[in-house]
Every structure is written in C-alpha cells, then in structure tokens.
LUMDO-932686 format. One line per field, with one value per residue (C-alpha): residue number from 0; residue in three letters; y, z, x. Coordinates in steps of 0.2 Angstrom, whole numbers. Each point is the difference from the previous one (the first is absolute). Layout:
n (NUM ...)
res (ALA ...)
c2 (Y ...)
c3 (Z ...)
c1 (X ...)
//
This chain:
n (0 1 2 3 4 5 6 7 8 9 10 11 12 13 14 15 16 17 18 19 20 21 22 23 24 25 26 27 28 29 30 31 32 33 34 35 36 37 38 39 40 41 42 43 44 45 46 47 48 49 50 51 52 53 54 55 56 57 58 59 60 61 62 63 64 65 66 67 68 69 70 71 72 73 74 75 76 77 78 79 80 81 82 83 84 85 86 87 88 89 90 91 92 93 94 95 96 97 98 99 100 101 102 103 104 105 106 107 108 109 110 111 112 113 114 115 116 117 118 119 120 121 122 123 124 125 126 127 128 129 130 131 132 133 134 135 136 137 138 139 140 141 142 143 144 145 146 147 148 149 150 151 152 153 154 155 156 157 158 159 160 161 162 163 164 165 166 167 168 169 170 171 172 173 174 175 176 177 178 179 180 181 182 183 184 185 186 187 188 189 190 191 192 193 194 195 196 197 198 199 200 201 202 203 204 205 206 207 208 209 210 211 212 213 214 215 216 217 218 219 220 221 222 223 224 225 226 227 228 229 230 231 232 233 234 235 236 237 238 239 240 241 242 243 244 245 246 247 248 249 250 251 252 253 254 255 256 257 258 259 260 261 262 263 264 265 266 267 268 269 270 271 272 273 274 275 276 277 278 279 280 281 282 283 284 285 286 287 288 289 290 291 292 293 294 295 296 297 298 299 300 301 302 303 304 305 306 307 308 309 310 311 312 313 314 315 316 317 318 319 320 321 322 323 324 325 326 327 328 329 330 331 332 333 334 335 336 337 338 339 340 341 342 343 344 345 346 347 348 349 350 351 352 353 354 355 356 357 358 359 360 361 362 363 364 365 366 367 368 369 370 371 372 373 374 375 376 377 378 379 380 381 382 383 384 385 386 387 388 389 390 391 392 393 394 395 396 397 398 399 400 401 402 403 404 405 406 407 408 409 410 411 412 413 414 415 416 417 418 419 420 421 422 423 424 425 426 427 428 429 430 431)
res (MET SER ILE ILE SER ALA PRO VAL THR VAL ALA LYS GLU LEU LYS GLU ARG VAL PHE TYR GLY TRP TRP ILE VAL ALA GLY ALA SER THR VAL MET ALA LEU SER ALA GLY VAL ASN PHE TYR GLY ILE SER ALA PHE PHE VAL PRO LEU SER GLU GLU PHE GLY TRP LYS ARG SER VAL LEU SER GLY VAL PHE SER LEU SER ARG LEU GLU GLY GLY LEU PHE GLY PRO VAL GLU GLY PHE LEU ILE ASP LYS PHE GLY PRO ARG ARG LEU MET LEU ILE GLY ILE PRO LEU MET GLY LEU GLY PHE ILE ALA LEU SER GLN VAL ASN SER LEU ILE ALA LEU TYR LEU VAL TYR ILE PHE MET VAL THR VAL GLY SER GLY LEU GLY THR PHE SER PRO VAL SER ALA ALA VAL ALA ASN TRP PHE ASP LYS LYS ARG SER ARG ALA ILE GLY ILE THR MET SER GLY VAL ALA ILE GLY GLY ALA ILE CYS LEU PRO VAL ILE GLY TRP ALA ILE SER GLU TYR GLY TRP ARG PRO ALA VAL VAL GLY ALA GLY VAL VAL ILE ILE ALA ALA GLY LEU PRO VAL ALA PHE ILE MET ARG HIS LYS PRO GLU GLN TYR GLY MET LEU PRO ASP GLY ALA ALA ARG ARG ASP GLU GLY ARG GLN ALA GLU PRO SER GLU SER GLU PRO ALA ILE THR ALA ARG GLN SER LEU LYS MET PRO SER LEU TRP PHE LEU GLY MET SER LEU THR LEU ARG SER VAL VAL THR THR GLY LEU THR LEU HIS PHE VAL ALA MET MET LYS ASP ARG GLY PHE SER LEU SER VAL ALA SER SER LEU LEU GLY SER VAL ALA LEU LEU SER ILE VAL GLY ARG LEU GLY MET ALA TRP LEU GLY ASP PHE VAL ASP LYS ARG TYR LEU LEU ALA GLY ALA ASN ILE MET MET GLY LEU SER LEU LEU ALA LEU ALA LEU ALA SER SER PHE TRP LEU SER GLY ALA VAL LEU VAL VAL TYR ALA VAL ALA TYR GLY GLY SER ILE VAL LEU PRO VAL ALA LEU GLN ALA GLU TYR PHE GLY ARG ARG SER PHE ALA THR ILE ARG GLY ILE LEU SER SER MET GLN THR PRO GLY MET LEU VAL GLY PRO VAL PHE ALA GLY ILE VAL TYR ASP MET THR GLU SER TYR PHE VAL ALA PHE MET GLY PHE ALA LEU ALA GLY VAL LEU ALA GLY LEU LEU LEU LEU GLY ILE ARG LYS PRO LYS ALA GLN PRO ALA ARG ALA ALA ALA GLN ALA VAL SER)
c2 (30 -3 -11 15 12 -13 1 19 0 -12 11 16 -9 -6 17 8 -13 0 16 9 1 -19 2 13 -13 -13 12 6 -17 -4 15 -4 -17 6 13 -10 -16 8 14 -1 -19 -4 12 -11 -14 12 5 -15 -1 19 -2 -15 7 17 -4 13 -2 -4 17 10 -9 2 19 0 -7 10 17 -4 1 19 2 -4 12 14 -1 -10 15 8 -17 0 18 -4 -16 10 14 -10 -18 -16 -5 14 -3 -19 3 9 -11 -17 2 9 -14 -13 9 2 -19 -2 14 -10 -14 13 5 -3 12 4 18 -6 -12 14 12 -13 -8 16 11 -12 -16 9 16 -10 -12 15 8 -15 -13 0 19 2 -17 1 17 -6 -15 11 12 -13 -8 4 -13 -14 10 -12 -15 9 6 -18 -8 14 -3 -19 3 4 -17 -9 10 -5 -18 -1 12 -5 -18 5 13 -11 -14 13 6 -17 -6 16 12 16 12 -10 -2 18 4 -12 8 17 -6 -9 15 11 -13 -5 17 12 -8 0 19 4 -7 10 14 13 2 -8 17 6 -14 3 -14 -2 -11 -18 2 7 11 1 16 7 1 17 5 3 -11 6 -6 -9 11 -8 -2 11 12 4 10 -4 16 -4 -18 7 8 -17 -11 -15 2 1 -15 -10 7 -5 -18 -2 6 -14 -13 5 -4 -18 -3 8 -7 -18 0 6 -11 -16 -8 3 -6 -16 -3 2 -14 -12 3 3 16 -7 -8 15 11 -13 1 19 -2 -12 13 12 -13 -4 18 0 -8 16 12 -7 -6 15 11 -8 2 18 4 -6 3 14 1 7 -14 -13 9 2 -19 -4 11 -8 -17 4 6 -16 -11 7 -2 -18 -1 7 -14 -14 -14 -12 0 -4 12 14 -5 1 17 6 -5 11 14 -1 2 15 8 -1 8 14 5 1 8 16 5 -4 9 16 1 -3 13 14 -4 1 18 1 -19 -1 15 -6 -17 9 9 -17 -7 14 -4 -19 3 0 -17 -6 7 -7 -18 -6 9 -5 -18 2 8 -13 -14 8 2 -17 -11 -3 8 -4 17 8 -12 5 18 -4 -9 16 11 -10 0 18 3 -9 9 17 -3 -2 19 6 6 4 19 11 9 8 -13 -1 7 15 3 -1 12 12 0 3)
c3 (251 11 -5 1 -10 -14 -10 1 -6 -15 -5 0 -10 -13 -2 -3 -13 -10 -10 9 -16 0 17 -8 -14 13 9 -16 -7 17 -2 -18 5 13 -11 -16 9 10 -11 -18 -1 15 -4 -14 13 9 -17 -1 18 0 -16 6 17 -6 -17 -9 -18 -5 -10 15 12 -12 0 18 -3 -16 8 14 -13 -2 17 -9 -15 11 14 -8 -4 18 8 -11 5 18 -2 -8 13 16 -5 -1 19 6 -13 3 19 -5 -15 7 16 -11 -12 13 10 -17 -2 18 -4 -16 12 6 -18 -4 -15 -16 6 15 -11 -11 14 11 -15 -9 15 11 -9 -16 7 14 -14 -10 15 7 -13 -18 -3 16 -2 -18 2 14 -10 -15 10 8 -16 -18 -9 9 0 -11 11 16 -7 -6 17 8 -13 3 17 -10 -7 16 9 -13 0 19 5 -13 4 19 -3 -11 14 13 -9 -3 18 10 -12 -9 15 12 -14 -4 18 1 -16 8 16 -10 -10 15 10 -14 -9 14 5 -18 -2 14 -11 -15 -5 -14 -9 3 -2 16 10 -9 -13 -18 -10 -1 15 -12 14 19 9 17 5 -1 -14 -17 -14 -17 -13 -16 -14 -14 10 -7 12 -9 10 0 -10 -13 -2 -5 -16 -5 -13 9 15 -9 -11 16 8 -14 0 18 -2 -13 11 15 -10 -2 18 10 -10 0 18 7 -11 -1 15 -5 -18 6 12 -15 -8 15 12 18 8 9 -16 -10 12 1 -19 0 14 -11 -14 13 5 -18 -4 11 -15 -10 14 4 -17 -10 14 -1 -19 2 8 -16 -15 -5 12 -12 -12 14 6 -17 -2 17 -4 -17 6 14 -13 -11 15 4 -18 2 17 -8 -13 11 2 11 18 -5 -14 12 13 -13 -6 18 2 -14 6 17 -6 -11 13 13 -12 -4 18 4 -16 0 17 -5 -17 8 12 -15 -11 13 15 19 3 -1 -2 11 -7 -18 6 6 -16 -9 12 -5 -18 2 11 -15 -4 18 -1 -17 2 14 -5 -18 4 12 -13 -13 12 6 -19 -7 16 -7 1 -18 -7 15 -3 -18 5 13 -13 -12 15 4 -18 -1 16 -7 -16 8 9 -16 -3 16 1 16 4 -1 17 12 10 19 5 -11 6 18 -3 -9 14 13)
c1 (-42 -15 -15 -11 11 5 -16 1 18 -4 -15 11 13 -12 -8 17 5 -16 -4 -14 -10 -2 -9 -11 -4 -4 -12 -8 -3 -9 -11 -4 -5 -12 -8 -1 -5 -14 -5 4 -2 -10 -14 -5 -4 -12 -8 -11 -7 -4 -9 -10 -4 -6 -6 10 4 18 1 -6 12 14 -3 4 18 2 -5 13 13 -4 9 16 -4 -6 13 14 11 -4 5 16 4 -2 11 14 -1 -2 6 -9 0 -11 -13 0 -3 -16 -6 2 -11 -13 0 -2 -13 -9 -1 -7 -13 -5 -7 -14 -5 -19 -3 8 4 9 10 5 5 10 9 5 4 8 6 5 7 10 7 5 9 7 5 4 5 12 8 3 8 11 7 2 10 12 5 6 10 -10 -16 -10 5 -5 -17 -2 2 -11 -14 2 -8 -16 0 5 -14 -13 5 0 -15 -12 -2 -1 -13 -10 1 -5 -15 -6 2 -4 -8 6 -2 12 12 1 3 14 8 0 8 14 4 2 10 12 1 4 17 6 -4 13 15 -4 12 -1 16 18 8 -8 10 17 -3 -3 -12 4 12 14 7 -2 3 -2 -18 -8 12 -9 7 2 -12 5 8 -11 -16 -15 -8 -17 -12 -19 -3 13 -7 -17 8 8 -9 8 -10 -17 4 4 -15 -12 8 -3 -18 -3 9 -10 -16 6 7 -13 -14 6 5 -16 -11 11 -7 -18 4 7 -14 -12 10 -4 14 -2 4 15 7 -3 9 14 1 2 13 10 0 7 13 5 2 16 9 -4 3 18 4 -4 6 17 0 -4 16 9 -11 -12 -15 -12 1 -2 -15 -7 2 -8 -15 -3 2 -12 -13 2 -2 -17 -5 4 -9 -16 1 6 -13 10 6 18 1 -6 13 14 -6 -1 19 4 -11 8 18 -4 -11 15 12 -13 -1 18 8 -10 7 18 -3 -6 15 12 -9 -4 12 -3 -2 -19 -3 -15 -8 2 -6 -16 -2 1 -13 -12 3 -4 -16 -12 6 -3 -17 -5 7 -11 -16 2 1 -15 -11 4 -4 -17 -5 7 2 17 18 5 -2 9 15 1 0 14 10 0 4 15 7 -2 9 15 0 -1 17 9 -1 8 18 10 -1 15 2 13 9 -4 17 -1 -17 5 14 -12 -12 14)
//
C-alpha cells in the first residue's frame, strides 16, 4: 500500500464499518451547533447592543424575533413536504447559504424595517430550510430502535453550539462591535455548513439498508420497511387527538424556551453582569442541557417517552418559578442547572415521540405541522417578557407566567395515546 493511497483506504474501510446513519448524526449535530449557537442562542447576545444603538424598546425588538417564528408556522408544512419529496440535502444546499448571507446582510441594517426583512426572510427562512427540519427528518429516518439516542446526540449539537458560540460572539461584540461580529457569524455558517449538507441522505431503504443498520443490501435496491412501523400520512395525523395534544404541549413549552432564551442575557445584565459574562452563563445552560439531551434520550429508548417528556416540562416550569423567587447568585445557579437538564430533555423527546407515534412516511411534513402549532408560543414568549419588563422594569411576572406554561405543557402530555394505524409494509404494498 502506497503512502498516498493508505489514508484513502483507511477512510473507505471506516465508512464501510460504521453504519452510515451515524455519519448523518455527526453532520446533523454539526449543523445544529452552527444554527443554535449563532442564531437561537447567539441572537440574544446581539439583543442588547441593537437595543442600545438604536434606542428600541425591548418589547419592540422582541417583536422582530417573535414575528420571525411565523415563518415556521406559515411555511413549516411546506418545508416539510419538500423535505419528504426531495430529501434533506437539496433543501440544505439552499437554506444554509441563505441563512449565512442573512447574517452578513444584518451588518448593514440601520432601521427596524430592514431588521425585520433581513432577519425574517433571509436568516429565518434559511434556517428553516437548512437546519432543524431537514436534519431531524434525516436522523429519524435512519434510526428506529436507537432513534432517541441518535436524536439526543444530534440535539446535543445545539448545546455545544450555544456553549462555544455564545462566549465567542459576546467577546467579538465587546472587542469589535456587533456589525463585524454578525458578518463573522454569517461566514462561519456558510463555510462550515455547506460541506456537511453534502453527506446528508434521505432514507436508508433508498441505499439498500434498513434503520439502525439492521440489514445491508445492494445499493440501489429498495429495502423493505419494518412490519410494525406505523405509516401515518400528514392528512391522517390531523384527525388524531394525539397530534393536537402534542402540538399544544409544544406551544406552551415554546413560550418558556423562546422567552427565556431571548431575554436571559438582558436579565442577567440588569442584575449587574457584563455582556460577556451573561452570554457565557447562557452558554453554560446550553452546555449543561447535554445531560438532559443525552440522558433522557437514552432513557427514551427503554421507557415511555411521553412520561419522560411530561416530567421534563413540569420540572422546567418549576425551576423557572424558583428562578423568579431566587435572591442569591448560588441559588440561581443551582436552579439553572435543573432547568438546563429539563430543557435538554424537552427538546429531544418530542422528535422521537413523533417518529414513534406517526412513523417515517410523512415525518418532515408532520414535523412542519407541529411547528405551525407551536408558532403562537414562539410569538408570545419573547413579546410577553418584553412587555412585562417595559411596564414593570422587572422580569418577575414574566417568569411566573413561564412557570405556569411549563407545568401545563407537561400535564397535557399525560392525555395522549399512541395512534392505531396501518403498518409501513402494508401501506407500501397497498400503494404498489
């Protein structure tokens, strides 16, 4: 073996030994780290300097990021349909560059209207096409028995991205200003995200394999779906109470997570912390959530996911109640640890629960429907907290509301039941 051909041979052997689904998980976690670290978490670091430079009230600025969530509500089902039809890779090759260019364009914003247009129609649409929806669909399609663990690892990328990107963004804003920092964020998204998009694949059956690597067949030959796997269509799911209960639960959870995430840095800055320290604290919450993302995901492969998810939501709500009442730094820190673990589980388990209850046939489309259902929560959470702060100069009432929403999100899950539906193999035979 020559020196030149040796690395190529080793790489080929490694690829053949490792089930390709795990390469998809690795790529998916990388994309989620970029998206969450720069956009979901990172935007909170840009929240304060934007407010200070332009003099916008926090409720007004919150409205920009809340209205951006309408994209998921309006176009989520369409994006899901496109993913189910064309596969995740094609959508990612459009969405990732659009998202990156959107961040670069943000550096030229000088008015509230421009901020609305760029953030909603470039950053948010690009994120919807290129990050969470396509990668979660790909991972759910490539795994069955190990699905919760695979999704847990994928969503751990969100936590890692928040832990790494937030401190870096906070430091970059402090050293160079928010405009150069947002340009750098856009460049990183494009440079790191595009290569990952090329490794994405839609379903293992298209390549002669089955989920979890259970069987390998000749490439190009369609593998048979599992006998017991449900194959519920998007239209069928809309008639099932389980979808609506899950959607309402996600709506209430979104009130909590989006509201806290957007206002956390501002709240800690009000309590006397510097921007970089406040950003690092939110990054620490993201990092600690890995415990919940991996731990609860692992448990979800062995116990009833809805009870785990219900417990995570209730624990998240109670932790925010404690955070609203906490008076010391150390008590606040301890409460944030509890919140981080519960929050991590609440992000991972709904994706796995959806795949278990409704199957893979229309996974991305149903995911889009659920995104539409939870959009009101994404709208209400940040704006509610902003209005409360502008009226009272405190986040106390907002956090009490978040606590109630978290508990109700958990209780709603106790009423859902797994739908009865035609299994995937029988559905495939009926179509043929």
